[in-house]
Structure formats: structure tokens, C-alpha cells
N, C-alpha and C positions, 0 to 999 in steps of 0.2 A: 564743494558746491556751496555755496553761498544761501544762505537764507534769504537775504535784503536783496531788494529789486534792485537791478540796473536801470537807471536814469540817464536819458540823453539829452540835450540841449532844447529837443523840442518838446520835452514833457517835464520840465524842472517845473514850471510855472503850475501845471494842475497837480502832479505829483506832490511837490514840497510848499509851495508859495500859496496854494489853495486848498492844502490840506486840513481837515477840522483836528487832526490830530496833531501833535508835536513829532517832528522829524528827526531824524539824526542823521547826518548826508555824511559820507563817508568820501572825500575825494582822493582817490588811490589812482594808481599805475600798475600794470601786471611786471615791469621791471624792479618795480621796488620792493626790497626786502621788507624793510618796517611795515609797508603797508600789509602785507602777508600774515605779520605778528598779529596787527590789530584786526584783519579781516574776520578770525574765528571768535575775538571775543565782542565784535559787534553782532555777530551771527547769533552769540549766547543770548545777548540784550533783546534781541529781536524777538526769540523767543520767550524768554522770560518775561519780558514787560512789552508784550505783543497787544495788552489793552489799554497799554497807556501810551505809546510811542510806537511811529514807522521809523524802521529803517533803511536806508536807500545808498546804492553806492553811484557814483557819477566817476568813471575814467576819463581823466584830465588830458589823455593823447587824445579820445575819441571825441572828446564835448569841450571845444576849446573855449567855445564862448561863455559858458556858464563859469568854467575856471577863471577865465579872465575877467569875468564881471563880479567876482566874489574876491580877486586877487589872490589867488592860489598859486603861491611862489614856491612853497615848501609842503610834503607829503610824506606822511599821512596827514591831512587836513581834516579833522572831526568837526562840523558846524552843529549846531541844534537850532531849529528854526521852529518859531512859535509864530502861530497866526501871520506867516508871512515873513516873519522878521527875525536874524540872526540873534539870537540869546545867548549864545555860547559857544566858546571854540575849544579844541584841543589838538594842539600842532604836536604833532611825534607820535611814536607807539607808546603807549602807558596800559597799565594792568587791568583790567575789570574793574578792580574795585576803584580806581581812579575816576572812572569816569560815571559807576554809581554816586560816588560823594558828589563830585563837580556838578552833577545834572538830578541830586537828589528830590530836589523841589519837583522835577517832572516824572521821575521814576518810581518814587514811593507816594505816591499821593493816596 
């Protein structure tokens, strides 16, 4: 069970673009093996850094509009949004330390 909130096309603007906190968005699909490896890593981040960042999941199969809007062609695709803008991207499965280093300015304030 994921700690990250599932977000739909209809909820994306309110939950991600209008968020006061930075938001990590995990674009994923149920059938994607590497996505299943990234999920628990992002769950850990969502708990450890809950005061600094929100983590949400967007199932690209069930939410094709938002996936198309952001040009998601490979998954897992993990985007960092700050004040409604994409400020970082990680494509593919990576260890927790990679995300922490890549987005240290947001996670370690």
C-alpha cells in the first residue's frame, strides 16, 4: 500500500500545480516493473520528508491527458513541481539516495 496519494487528471491542477509545497509526481503504470521498484522509495521519501514535500502518483493508463500534457513517454517518470512548474525530472528507476541528492535543495532545507 502506497503512502503517496493517487491523483487523477481532474485533480492534478489542485493537488500539484496549486500546492504550496513542492510536489514529487510519480508517473507510473501497474504493469511497469521498474515503477514497482520506485514506488517504495518514493513512499519512504513521502514519510521522511513529509514536512517539506508531497508525493503523489499518476497512473498514466488511467490519466492519459495529464501524461500527454507533460510528454510522458517512458515510465517511471518522476517530476518535481514547485509553484506549478516542473523543476526536476528523473526518468527510470533510481535508488533513494539518487532522489535525495538530485533534489537536496527541496528535501534538505
